[in-house]
C-alpha positions as CSV (number, residue, x, y, z in Angstrom):
1,X,25.1,-39.0,-9.9
2,X,27.1,-36.3,-8.3
3,X,25.4,-33.5,-6.4
4,X,27.0,-30.1,-6.0
5,X,26.4,-28.2,-2.9
6,X,25.2,-24.7,-3.0
7,X,27.6,-22.8,-0.7
8,X,25.9,-19.5,-1.0
9,X,24.8,-18.0,2.3
10,X,21.6,-16.0,2.8
11,X,23.5,-12.7,2.6
12,X,25.1,-13.7,-0.7
13,X,21.7,-14.7,-2.1
14,X,20.2,-11.4,-1.0
15,X,23.1,-9.4,-2.4
16,X,22.9,-11.2,-5.8
17,X,19.1,-10.8,-5.9
18,X,19.4,-7.0,-5.2
19,X,22.2,-6.7,-7.8
20,X,20.1,-8.5,-10.4
21,X,17.1,-6.3,-9.7
22,X,19.1,-3.1,-9.8
23,X,20.8,-4.1,-13.1
24,X,17.5,-4.9,-14.7
25,X,16.9,-1.1,-15.2
26,X,17.5,-0.6,-19.0
27,X,18.2,2.7,-20.5
28,X,19.6,3.3,-24.1
29,X,23.4,2.9,-23.8
30,X,23.9,5.7,-26.3
31,X,21.9,8.0,-24.1
32,X,23.9,6.9,-21.0
33,X,27.2,7.8,-22.7
34,X,26.0,11.3,-23.7
35,X,23.8,12.4,-20.8
36,X,24.8,13.0,-17.2
37,X,21.1,13.3,-16.2
38,X,20.4,9.8,-17.7
39,X,23.2,8.3,-15.7
40,X,22.1,10.0,-12.5
41,X,18.5,9.0,-13.2
42,X,19.5,5.4,-13.7
43,X,21.3,5.4,-10.3
44,X,18.3,6.9,-8.6
45,X,16.0,4.3,-10.2
46,X,18.4,1.5,-9.0
47,X,18.4,3.0,-5.5
48,X,14.6,3.0,-5.5
49,X,14.5,-0.6,-6.6
50,X,16.9,-1.6,-3.8
51,X,15.0,0.5,-1.2
52,X,11.7,-1.1,-2.3
53,X,13.2,-4.6,-1.9
54,X,14.7,-3.8,1.5
55,X,11.5,-2.0,2.9
56,X,10.2,-5.1,4.8
57,X,13.6,-5.5,6.5
58,X,13.8,-1.9,7.4
59,X,10.3,-1.9,8.9
60,X,11.0,-4.9,11.0
61,X,14.3,-3.6,12.2
62,X,12.9,-0.1,13.0
63,X,9.9,-1.6,14.8
64,X,12.2,-3.8,16.9
65,X,14.4,-0.8,17.8
66,X,11.3,1.2,18.9
67,X,10.0,-1.7,21.0
68,X,13.3,-2.2,22.7
69,X,13.8,1.6,23.2
70,X,12.2,1.5,26.6
71,X,15.2,-0.3,28.0
72,X,15.8,-3.5,29.8
73,X,14.3,-2.3,33.1
74,X,10.8,-2.8,31.9
75,X,9.8,0.8,32.4
76,X,6.8,2.4,31.1
77,X,6.8,3.5,27.5
78,X,4.8,6.7,28.2
79,X,6.7,7.8,31.3
80,X,3.9,7.0,33.8
81,X,1.6,9.8,32.6
82,X,-1.8,8.5,31.7
83,X,-2.6,11.7,29.7
84,X,0.2,11.0,27.1
85,X,-1.9,9.0,24.7
86,X,-4.8,11.4,24.8
87,X,-2.5,14.4,24.2
88,X,-0.9,12.6,21.4
89,X,-4.2,11.8,19.7
90,X,-5.3,15.4,20.1
91,X,-2.1,16.6,18.5
92,X,-2.4,14.2,15.6
93,X,-6.0,15.4,15.0
94,X,-4.9,19.0,15.2
95,X,-2.0,18.5,12.7
96,X,-4.3,16.5,10.4
97,X,-6.9,19.2,10.5
98,X,-4.3,21.9,9.6
99,X,-2.9,19.7,6.9
100,X,-6.3,19.1,5.4
101,X,-7.1,22.8,5.3
102,X,-3.7,23.5,3.6
103,X,-4.3,20.7,1.1
104,X,-7.8,22.2,0.4
105,X,-6.2,25.6,-0.3
106,X,-3.6,24.0,-2.6
107,X,-6.3,22.0,-4.4
108,X,-8.4,25.0,-5.1
109,X,-5.3,27.0,-6.3
110,X,-4.4,24.2,-8.6
111,X,-8.0,24.1,-9.9
112,X,-7.9,27.9,-10.5
113,X,-4.6,27.6,-12.5
114,X,-6.0,24.7,-14.5
115,X,-9.2,26.7,-15.2
116,X,-7.2,29.7,-16.4
117,X,-5.1,27.5,-18.7
118,X,-8.2,25.8,-20.0
119,X,-7.3,22.4,-18.6
120,X,-9.6,20.0,-16.7
121,X,-10.0,21.5,-13.2
122,X,-13.0,19.7,-11.7
123,X,-11.1,16.9,-9.9
124,X,-8.7,19.4,-8.3
125,X,-11.7,21.6,-7.2
126,X,-13.6,18.6,-5.8
127,X,-10.4,17.4,-4.0
128,X,-10.0,20.8,-2.4
129,X,-13.6,21.0,-1.3
130,X,-13.4,17.5,0.1
131,X,-10.2,18.4,2.0
132,X,-12.0,21.4,3.5
133,X,-15.0,19.2,4.5
134,X,-12.8,16.5,6.1
135,X,-10.8,19.3,7.8
136,X,-14.1,20.6,9.2
137,X,-14.9,17.1,10.6
138,X,-11.4,16.9,12.1
139,X,-11.8,20.4,13.6
140,X,-15.1,19.2,15.2
141,X,-13.4,16.1,16.5
142,X,-10.6,18.3,17.9
143,X,-13.1,20.5,19.6
144,X,-14.8,17.5,21.2
145,X,-11.4,16.1,22.3
146,X,-10.7,19.4,24.1
147,X,-14.0,19.1,26.0
148,X,-15.7,22.0,24.2
149,X,-19.3,21.8,23.3
150,X,-20.3,22.9,19.8
151,X,-23.3,25.1,19.9
152,X,-25.6,24.9,16.8
153,X,-27.9,27.8,16.3
154,X,-31.1,26.3,14.9
155,X,-33.2,29.5,15.2
156,X,-32.6,30.9,11.7
157,X,-35.7,33.0,11.6
158,X,-34.3,35.9,13.6
């Protein structure tokens, strides 16, 4: 009984696997010969398949780069300022709030267009309203993070 050794390295196996995945995209050969858009679309789909397969490797390598970005001296990541994390959280909340309000406007505009064209519009309207509601909650959190008190007028009789 003779055994053959597999002389493929890890890189070769990875390359062959990626090539096989990318070549598994099937489009009608007649369409490929006649349509430039079909050929371009096939290449984009193949690039997406390869990128999807390489995503774990990219995430690991980018996270390693960011961890090692502080340098070999062992310096502080945040530059010695203890307010950096708090300021960053406030900025993320502010940008998230603004994005939610913009998404709410977009959702309501989409619902209006669908209503005018007699299509289903309720999901877009609900999505827009929910974006406004979550944006209001994010705005409240941003106000609290700035140290501002929110006054609620409970005297509605006057």
